[in-house]
N, C-alpha and C positions, 0 to 999 in steps of 0.2 A: 785397069791398076792405079787409077787414082783414087778409086774408091777404097781398095785396099791400102794404101799409102795412108788417105783421111782415119781408116778405123784404127788401123797398127798406130796413129798418132793420138786420138780419141780413146783408147782401149785403157793406158794406165793413167787417165783420167779418173776412171769412173771405179777404179781399185786406192782410192787416198784411203789412209789410215783412219776411220772414223767409226765410235763406236753405234751400230746398231743396239735397238732395245733389247734382243735376244741377248745380247753378248753384254749389256749390261746386267740382264738377271743373271746370267752366268757369273758375273764378277760378285754380285750380291748374295751368291751361297758357297762361292766358292774357300776352301781351306787354304791355311799358312801353307803349307807345304808345299801346295801348287801353284801358288800366284804367280810366282817371277816365271818360271817356265811358260806358264798359257800365256800372260802379257807378253813377255818379251820375244818370245819363240813362237808362240800362234799369232798374237795380235799384231806385233812389228814394232810393239814400243822401247823409250830406253830406259832402263831405272834411274830414277834420281836419288831417292834415299830411301832407305829401309829401318824404320826404328821400333825396337822392341819395349813398349811399356809396361807399367806394370799390369795392366787388364786387358791391353789389346797390341796387337802390330800393326805398326803404321806405315804404309808402301806409297811412293810417288813415283809417277812414271810418265813422259810423253813421248806424242810420237812422232820426232826426231825433225817435224816439219819448221822451218828457219820462219817462212813466211809467218807472221803473227796473224792473219786471217785465217790460217790451215792448223798453225797449231792447237792442239789438245792435252791437257793438260790433266793427269786421272790421279787421284787420291783412294785408296783402301782403308778404311779403318777394318779389322779384325779383330774381333774381341773374344778375349780367350774363354767365355761360357760358351758351350755350344748351341744354347736355344737361340742365342742373340744372331740374328743378321746380321751382316756387313755395311757398314756405311760408306756408298760410293761417291765421290764426287767429280762433275768432270767441268773444268774449266775450258772455255772456248770465246775466241770473239767470232767467230762464222757465223751470221745470224738464219743466215738457208739452213747450217745443220741443225741449229735449236729448230726454226720452224720443222722442219721433217722430224725431228725426233719427237716434238710436241702431235703430228699429226699420227706419228706412230703410238704414241702411247693413247691417245683417243680409241684409233682403231683394234689397238690389242683389248678394249675391254674398261681401260680406266677410266673412272667418272671426274670431271673437271667441277672442280669448286669455287671456281673463280678464283680473282688474282686478291690476294691478302698482303694485310702489313705485318711484316714480321717485328720489325723494329725502324726507330727511327727515319723513316722514309723507303725503307727499303722492302719492297713489295716483290714477291711471288705469283707466279700458277701453280696452285694446288692440285695436284693430281693423286687419286686413290684407288685401290684395287683392292679387295682381299685384306692382309695385312700391311701391305706396302704402299709409301709414300714418294712423288717426287714434287719436288719443288725446284721451280727454274725462275731466274731472275726476269721479273718483268722488263728492263730494259738493261744494258749494258752498265758495266758500275764505272766508278771514276778511274779505275784503271781499264777498261777500253773490253770489256771481257763480261759473257754472262756465265751463272756458274748453276747449275743441275747438281741436283744433290736426289739421293734412292735411300731412305732409309725406312726403318722398320715403321710401322703405326705403332703406338702408344696405346693400348687398351685401358 
């Protein structure tokens, strides 16, 4: 009985709303008319904003966690030109999530190109596979969060 109660206590902890690599890949190719339903109903996130710009639709969501270490913010920019893929940005303070995602990226065939400085001492870990680029901030920013970007590779 003690094992069962321990299992019931730990089970919800394994289902925290975190974005795995396959989910991020789906967000990378999703169309505007499916985005809100997928992220809100499918992933359990809450919508912050939805803005239609001249060349894209921009959406922002968060996983509803009030704990700073558990919160995940998701931004998706969906360009109106069909041949372009989406830009997915994830912001979180959860260092273990970032490490798990890095491991997931490498095990899925992304090549690690090292730590690169983008601008004014802002460094990212760069991973590339086919026409997809992952940039993960090397350390937490001044605001205490990591930034993860999945963007199309310019060729």
